[in-house]
C-alpha positions as CSV (number, residue, x, y, z in Angstrom):
1,X,-0.9,-135.6,28.9
2,X,-2.3,-132.5,30.6
3,X,-0.7,-131.3,33.8
4,X,-1.2,-128.8,36.6
5,X,-5.0,-129.3,36.8
6,X,-5.5,-127.9,40.2
7,X,-4.1,-124.6,41.5
8,X,-3.5,-123.3,44.9
9,X,-5.2,-120.2,46.5
10,X,-3.2,-117.0,46.1
11,X,-3.6,-113.3,46.7
12,X,-3.7,-110.5,44.1
13,X,-0.5,-108.5,43.7
14,X,0.4,-105.2,42.0
15,X,2.4,-105.2,38.8
16,X,4.8,-102.9,37.0
17,X,3.3,-99.6,38.1
18,X,-0.2,-100.7,37.2
19,X,-2.9,-101.2,39.9
20,X,-3.9,-104.8,40.4
21,X,-7.4,-105.7,41.5
22,X,-8.3,-105.1,45.1
23,X,-9.3,-107.9,47.4
24,X,-12.9,-106.9,47.0
25,X,-12.7,-107.2,43.2
26,X,-11.8,-110.9,43.5
27,X,-15.1,-111.6,45.3
28,X,-17.9,-113.6,43.7
29,X,-20.2,-110.6,43.4
30,X,-18.4,-107.4,44.2
31,X,-20.1,-104.7,42.1
32,X,-16.7,-103.7,40.8
33,X,-16.8,-105.5,37.5
34,X,-14.8,-108.7,38.0
35,X,-17.0,-111.1,40.0
36,X,-19.8,-113.5,38.8
37,X,-23.2,-112.0,39.1
38,X,-25.2,-115.1,38.0
39,X,-23.7,-118.2,39.5
40,X,-21.4,-120.6,37.7
41,X,-21.3,-121.0,34.0
42,X,-21.3,-123.9,31.6
43,X,-24.0,-126.4,31.0
44,X,-22.5,-129.2,33.0
45,X,-22.5,-131.5,30.0
46,X,-20.0,-134.1,28.9
47,X,-16.4,-134.7,29.6
48,X,-14.0,-131.8,29.2
49,X,-12.7,-131.0,25.7
50,X,-8.9,-131.4,25.5
51,X,-8.4,-127.9,24.0
52,X,-5.4,-127.4,21.8
53,X,-3.6,-124.1,21.0
54,X,-5.3,-122.1,18.2
55,X,-8.2,-119.9,17.3
56,X,-11.4,-120.4,19.3
57,X,-13.7,-117.4,18.5
58,X,-13.5,-114.8,15.8
59,X,-16.4,-112.7,17.2
60,X,-18.4,-113.1,14.0
61,X,-21.3,-114.4,16.1
62,X,-21.8,-112.3,19.2
63,X,-24.7,-114.4,20.4
64,X,-22.1,-116.7,21.9
65,X,-21.5,-114.0,24.5
66,X,-23.7,-112.9,27.4
67,X,-23.6,-109.2,28.3
68,X,-23.3,-108.9,32.1
69,X,-22.6,-105.2,32.3
70,X,-22.2,-102.4,29.8
71,X,-22.9,-103.3,26.2
72,X,-21.5,-105.4,23.4
73,X,-22.2,-104.7,19.7
74,X,-20.6,-105.7,16.4
75,X,-18.2,-103.2,14.8
76,X,-17.6,-103.8,11.1
77,X,-15.2,-100.8,10.9
78,X,-12.7,-102.4,13.3
79,X,-11.6,-106.0,13.1
80,X,-8.4,-107.9,13.7
81,X,-9.7,-111.1,11.9
82,X,-12.8,-111.6,9.9
83,X,-15.4,-108.9,9.2
84,X,-16.1,-107.5,12.6
85,X,-15.0,-107.2,16.2
86,X,-16.9,-107.0,19.5
87,X,-17.3,-103.4,20.7
88,X,-17.6,-103.3,24.6
89,X,-18.7,-100.0,26.0
90,X,-19.0,-98.8,29.6
91,X,-22.1,-96.6,29.7
92,X,-22.7,-93.4,31.6
93,X,-24.6,-95.3,34.3
94,X,-22.1,-98.2,34.5
95,X,-18.8,-98.7,36.3
96,X,-17.7,-101.6,34.0
97,X,-18.4,-103.6,30.9
98,X,-18.4,-107.4,31.2
99,X,-19.2,-110.2,28.8
100,X,-19.2,-114.0,29.4
101,X,-18.7,-117.0,27.1
102,X,-20.1,-120.3,28.4
103,X,-18.5,-123.3,26.8
104,X,-20.8,-125.9,25.3
105,X,-18.6,-128.5,27.1
106,X,-15.9,-127.9,29.8
107,X,-12.5,-127.1,28.4
108,X,-9.3,-128.7,29.6
109,X,-6.9,-125.7,29.8
110,X,-4.3,-127.3,32.1
111,X,-1.6,-126.4,29.5
112,X,-3.2,-123.4,27.8
113,X,-4.1,-119.8,28.5
114,X,-6.4,-117.5,26.6
115,X,-5.2,-114.5,24.5
116,X,-7.2,-111.9,22.6
117,X,-6.7,-109.1,20.2
118,X,-7.7,-105.7,21.7
119,X,-7.7,-102.0,21.0
120,X,-9.2,-99.2,23.0
121,X,-9.7,-95.4,23.0
122,X,-8.5,-95.2,26.6
123,X,-5.7,-96.4,28.8
124,X,-7.3,-99.6,30.1
125,X,-6.3,-103.0,31.7
126,X,-9.0,-105.6,30.8
127,X,-9.3,-108.7,32.9
128,X,-10.0,-112.2,31.6
129,X,-11.2,-114.9,33.9
130,X,-11.5,-118.6,33.6
131,X,-14.0,-120.3,35.9
132,X,-14.6,-123.9,36.8
133,X,-17.9,-125.5,37.8
134,X,-17.2,-124.8,41.5
135,X,-16.8,-121.0,40.8
136,X,-13.1,-121.1,41.5
137,X,-11.2,-119.2,38.9
138,X,-8.0,-117.6,37.6
139,X,-7.7,-114.0,36.6
140,X,-5.4,-112.6,33.9
141,X,-4.8,-109.1,32.8
142,X,-3.0,-107.0,30.1
143,X,-2.2,-103.3,29.7
144,X,-3.5,-101.4,26.6
145,X,-2.3,-98.0,25.6
146,X,-5.0,-95.8,24.0
147,X,-5.5,-95.4,20.3
148,X,-3.2,-98.1,19.2
149,X,-3.9,-100.5,16.3
150,X,-5.6,-103.8,16.9
151,X,-3.0,-106.2,18.2
152,X,-2.8,-109.5,20.1
153,X,-2.0,-109.2,23.8
154,X,-0.5,-111.7,26.2
155,X,-2.4,-112.0,29.4
156,X,-0.5,-112.2,32.7
157,X,-1.7,-114.1,35.8
158,X,-2.8,-111.7,38.5
159,X,-4.9,-113.8,40.9
160,X,-6.1,-117.3,41.7
161,X,-9.3,-117.6,43.6
162,X,-10.0,-120.9,45.4
163,X,-8.6,-124.0,43.8
164,X,-9.7,-123.8,40.1
165,X,-9.6,-127.0,38.2
166,X,-7.9,-126.0,35.0
167,X,-8.8,-129.3,33.4
168,X,-12.5,-128.4,33.5
169,X,-13.1,-124.7,32.7
170,X,-16.8,-123.9,32.0
171,X,-16.7,-120.3,31.0
172,X,-14.5,-117.3,30.3
173,X,-15.3,-113.6,31.0
174,X,-13.8,-110.3,29.8
175,X,-14.3,-107.2,31.8
176,X,-13.0,-103.6,31.9
177,X,-13.4,-101.6,35.2
178,X,-13.9,-97.9,34.6
179,X,-15.9,-96.2,37.4
180,X,-14.9,-92.7,36.4
181,X,-14.9,-92.8,32.6
182,X,-16.7,-94.4,29.6
183,X,-14.0,-96.3,27.6
184,X,-14.6,-98.4,24.6
185,X,-12.8,-101.7,24.3
186,X,-12.8,-103.6,21.0
187,X,-12.1,-107.4,21.3
188,X,-11.4,-110.0,18.6
189,X,-9.6,-113.2,17.9
190,X,-10.0,-115.4,21.0
191,X,-7.1,-117.8,20.9
192,X,-5.8,-120.5,23.2
193,X,-2.0,-120.4,23.5
194,X,0.2,-123.1,25.0
195,X,2.4,-122.8,28.1
196,X,5.9,-124.1,28.5
197,X,6.3,-127.5,30.1
198,X,8.6,-125.9,32.6
199,X,8.1,-122.5,34.1
200,X,10.3,-120.0,32.3
201,X,12.0,-116.9,33.8
202,X,13.9,-113.9,32.4
203,X,15.9,-111.6,34.6
204,X,16.4,-108.1,33.1
205,X,18.2,-104.9,33.9
206,X,17.0,-102.0,31.7
207,X,19.4,-99.6,33.5
208,X,22.9,-100.7,32.5
209,X,24.4,-98.6,35.3
210,X,23.7,-101.4,37.8
211,X,24.5,-104.3,35.5
212,X,28.0,-104.9,36.8
213,X,27.0,-105.1,40.4
214,X,24.0,-107.3,39.6
215,X,26.3,-109.6,37.6
216,X,28.4,-110.2,40.7
217,X,25.3,-111.1,42.7
218,X,23.8,-113.4,40.0
219,X,27.2,-115.1,39.3
220,X,27.0,-116.8,42.7
221,X,24.0,-118.7,41.4
222,X,24.9,-119.1,37.7
223,X,21.8,-117.2,36.5
224,X,21.8,-115.6,33.1
225,X,20.4,-112.1,32.7
226,X,20.0,-109.3,30.2
227,X,20.9,-105.6,30.3
228,X,19.8,-103.0,27.8
229,X,22.2,-100.3,26.9
230,X,22.0,-96.8,25.4
231,X,24.8,-97.3,22.9
232,X,25.8,-93.6,22.5
233,X,26.7,-93.6,26.2
234,X,28.7,-96.8,26.5
235,X,31.8,-96.1,28.6
236,X,30.6,-92.7,29.9
237,X,30.5,-91.9,33.6
238,X,28.7,-94.5,35.6
239,X,28.1,-96.8,32.6
240,X,29.8,-100.0,31.6
241,X,32.7,-99.8,29.1
242,X,32.8,-101.8,25.9
243,X,35.3,-104.2,27.6
244,X,33.0,-104.7,30.6
245,X,30.0,-105.4,28.3
246,X,32.1,-108.0,26.5
247,X,33.0,-109.6,29.8
248,X,29.3,-109.7,30.7
249,X,28.5,-111.4,27.4
250,X,31.3,-113.9,28.0
251,X,29.6,-114.7,31.4
252,X,26.3,-115.5,29.7
253,X,24.6,-112.2,29.7
254,X,22.6,-110.8,26.8
255,X,23.6,-107.2,25.8
256,X,20.6,-105.7,24.2
257,X,19.3,-102.3,23.1
258,X,17.3,-99.4,24.7
259,X,18.1,-97.2,21.7
260,X,21.0,-95.0,20.9
261,X,20.3,-92.5,23.7
262,X,17.4,-94.2,25.6
263,X,14.9,-91.5,24.6
264,X,11.2,-91.7,24.9
265,X,10.2,-92.8,21.4
266,X,6.7,-91.3,21.6
267,X,8.3,-87.8,21.8
268,X,10.2,-88.3,18.5
269,X,9.0,-88.2,14.9
270,X,9.2,-91.3,12.7
271,X,12.6,-90.5,11.3
272,X,14.1,-89.7,14.7
273,X,12.6,-93.0,16.1
274,X,14.2,-95.0,13.3
275,X,17.6,-93.3,13.9
276,X,17.4,-94.0,17.6
277,X,16.6,-97.7,17.0
278,X,18.7,-98.4,14.0
279,X,21.7,-96.6,15.3
280,X,21.8,-98.8,18.4
281,X,21.4,-101.9,16.3
282,X,24.3,-100.9,14.1
283,X,26.5,-100.3,17.2
284,X,25.6,-103.6,18.8
285,X,26.2,-105.7,15.7
286,X,29.4,-103.9,14.9
287,X,30.8,-104.8,18.3
288,X,29.7,-108.4,18.3
289,X,26.5,-108.2,20.4
290,X,23.1,-109.7,19.6
291,X,20.7,-106.9,18.6
292,X,17.6,-109.1,18.8
293,X,16.0,-107.6,21.9
294,X,14.7,-104.1,22.7
295,X,13.6,-102.4,25.9
296,X,11.2,-99.4,25.3
297,X,12.6,-96.4,27.2
298,X,10.2,-95.3,30.0
299,X,8.0,-98.2,28.8
300,X,6.4,-95.9,26.2
301,X,5.5,-96.8,22.7
302,X,3.3,-95.9,19.8
303,X,2.4,-97.4,16.4
304,X,5.6,-96.2,14.8
305,X,7.9,-97.6,17.5
306,X,6.1,-101.0,17.4
307,X,6.6,-101.2,13.7
308,X,10.3,-100.2,14.0
309,X,10.9,-102.8,16.7
310,X,9.3,-105.4,14.5
311,X,11.6,-104.3,11.6
312,X,14.9,-104.2,13.6
313,X,14.4,-106.6,16.5
314,X,13.1,-110.0,17.3
315,X,11.4,-109.1,20.6
316,X,10.6,-106.0,22.6
317,X,9.8,-105.6,26.3
318,X,7.4,-103.2,28.1
319,X,5.9,-102.8,31.6
320,X,2.8,-104.9,32.0
321,X,1.4,-108.1,33.5
322,X,3.8,-111.0,33.3
323,X,3.3,-114.7,33.9
324,X,1.7,-115.5,30.5
325,X,1.6,-118.3,27.9
326,X,3.6,-118.5,24.7
327,X,4.1,-115.1,23.2
328,X,1.5,-113.9,20.7
329,X,2.9,-110.4,20.2
330,X,6.8,-110.3,20.4
331,X,6.9,-106.6,19.9
332,X,5.3,-105.9,23.4
333,X,6.2,-108.7,25.8
334,X,5.1,-107.7,29.3
335,X,7.5,-107.6,32.3
336,X,7.1,-106.8,35.9
337,X,9.4,-104.0,37.1
338,X,11.0,-103.9,40.6
339,X,8.8,-106.6,42.2
340,X,8.6,-106.7,45.9
341,X,9.5,-109.9,47.8
342,X,5.8,-110.7,48.1
343,X,5.2,-110.0,44.4
344,X,8.2,-112.1,43.3
345,X,7.1,-114.9,45.6
346,X,3.7,-115.2,44.0
347,X,4.9,-114.7,40.5
348,X,7.6,-117.3,40.8
349,X,5.4,-119.8,42.6
350,X,2.7,-119.5,39.9
351,X,5.4,-119.7,37.2
352,X,6.7,-123.0,38.6
353,X,3.2,-124.4,39.2
354,X,1.5,-123.4,35.9
355,X,4.4,-123.3,33.5
356,X,4.2,-119.6,32.5
357,X,6.7,-117.1,31.1
358,X,7.7,-114.5,33.6
359,X,10.0,-111.6,33.1
360,X,11.3,-109.7,36.1
361,X,12.9,-106.3,35.5
362,X,15.1,-104.6,38.1
363,X,16.1,-101.0,38.0
364,X,17.7,-101.0,41.4
365,X,20.0,-103.4,43.3
366,X,17.7,-103.1,46.3
367,X,14.8,-104.6,44.3
368,X,17.0,-107.4,43.1
369,X,18.2,-108.2,46.6
370,X,14.6,-108.2,47.8
371,X,13.2,-110.5,45.1
372,X,16.2,-112.8,44.6
373,X,15.6,-115.1,47.6
374,X,12.1,-115.8,46.3
375,X,13.5,-116.6,42.8
376,X,16.1,-119.0,44.3
377,X,13.5,-120.8,46.3
378,X,12.1,-122.2,43.1
379,X,15.2,-122.2,40.9
380,X,15.3,-126.0,40.6
381,X,11.8,-126.0,39.2
382,X,12.4,-123.3,36.6
383,X,14.2,-122.7,33.4
384,X,16.1,-119.4,33.2
385,X,16.2,-118.1,29.6
386,X,17.3,-115.3,27.4
387,X,15.2,-113.0,25.1
388,X,16.6,-115.0,22.1
389,X,15.2,-118.2,23.7
390,X,11.8,-116.7,24.0
391,X,11.8,-115.2,20.6
392,X,12.7,-118.5,19.0
393,X,11.2,-121.2,21.2
394,X,8.2,-119.7,23.1
395,X,6.2,-118.2,20.3
396,X,2.5,-118.9,19.6
397,X,2.2,-119.6,15.9
C-alpha cells in the first residue's frame, strides 16, 4: 500500500555550500526558471497509475517533452542508455532551460522519487519538480561537476510548495537556472526509485579530529556515526590514536577512509590517486576496520577518482543535496555539510515524513550541537544507519 500521499508546506533551505532556490524561485511563475508558466499539467484522465521503481523514459522520443525555456534537441554522440540523450541548452537570450513531461495518467509516487542520468559542460545544479493537479509540487536538486561522464544522480529534496498529493502527480519538469552563462545539460534515463519505508539518517564526521568529542555527545542517545580518517596521520597531534579508533568501533562507529593523507584527488595524477586510495584501504583492513566507505577530500572528484572509489570501496560521499530515494550512484552519494538548526529541522522532518535517505555531515562540534536537538525530535520516527547499511540495503537496482 502506498503511504505519505500528502505533504506539508515547507520553506527552501541552503545545502552543503550550494545555493538553494530563493523564495521567488518557488513561485508559480517567477521568471527564474523553476515555476510553471502554463498552468497545471496532465490531462486529468483516469485513476493514478501505481508507479513501480524502474526505467520510465530513455529519451529516445523527445516529443514526449515540452520545451518551456531554452531548447531541447537529440544528441546521438552522448547517451547513457539507448542511442541518444536530450540536450538542454540555455541560449544567449535565456536565463534558463526547462522541459516538461506530462503523464498520460497521473502517477502514484507516494513511495518513489525520480532519478536521471546527467552530464554538463558547466558546474550546474538542475532542479526536478513533481506537480499535482492543484499545482502543488515538490522540488528536488542535484549537483553536477563540469565535464564528467554521463552518470545517474540522486535528487535531494529542497522544497515543498503547498500540499502536493504524491499519489497523483500529473507532470515532471527539469530546469537549469543560468542567468549569466550558457550551459548545456544532457539528460537521459528517467527512472523512478523507491524510498525506504522508514526515514533513514546517517551522521558523519569527515574530520576525525572532532570524532572523540562527538562520540561522547552521541553516546548519550545511542546514535551510530561514521568518521573518515587520513590513515597516514592516525595518532598524530590532535588526531585519534589507533586504540581510540578501535574504541569508537567497539561503540558502534564506522571507521572509514578519506585517503592516506586526505589530499584533493583532483590535483593528483592517476597513479597518485590510486596510491592515496589503496594505501588507506590497506591500512584500514590491516587494522580490522571496514574499508567500504570513502569521503572525497574537499568534496572534489574527477572521473579517475570515481573509478577508483568504485574499485576500492562500496560507497563514496560528497557534498550535495541530501534527502533522496534509494541510491542510484553509490560512488557519489550526496550529504549536507554543517546544517544549521533550521536546515536540520526541515531535512529531518521531510525524512521522517517521506521516507528519504539523509546524510548529515559535521565538521565542527558547534554545528553538531546546533543540529542535534532537531535530529532527536524525530529520532523515534527514524532509522539511523551506517554506510554499509546503505551500500547493501538501500540501492536502486
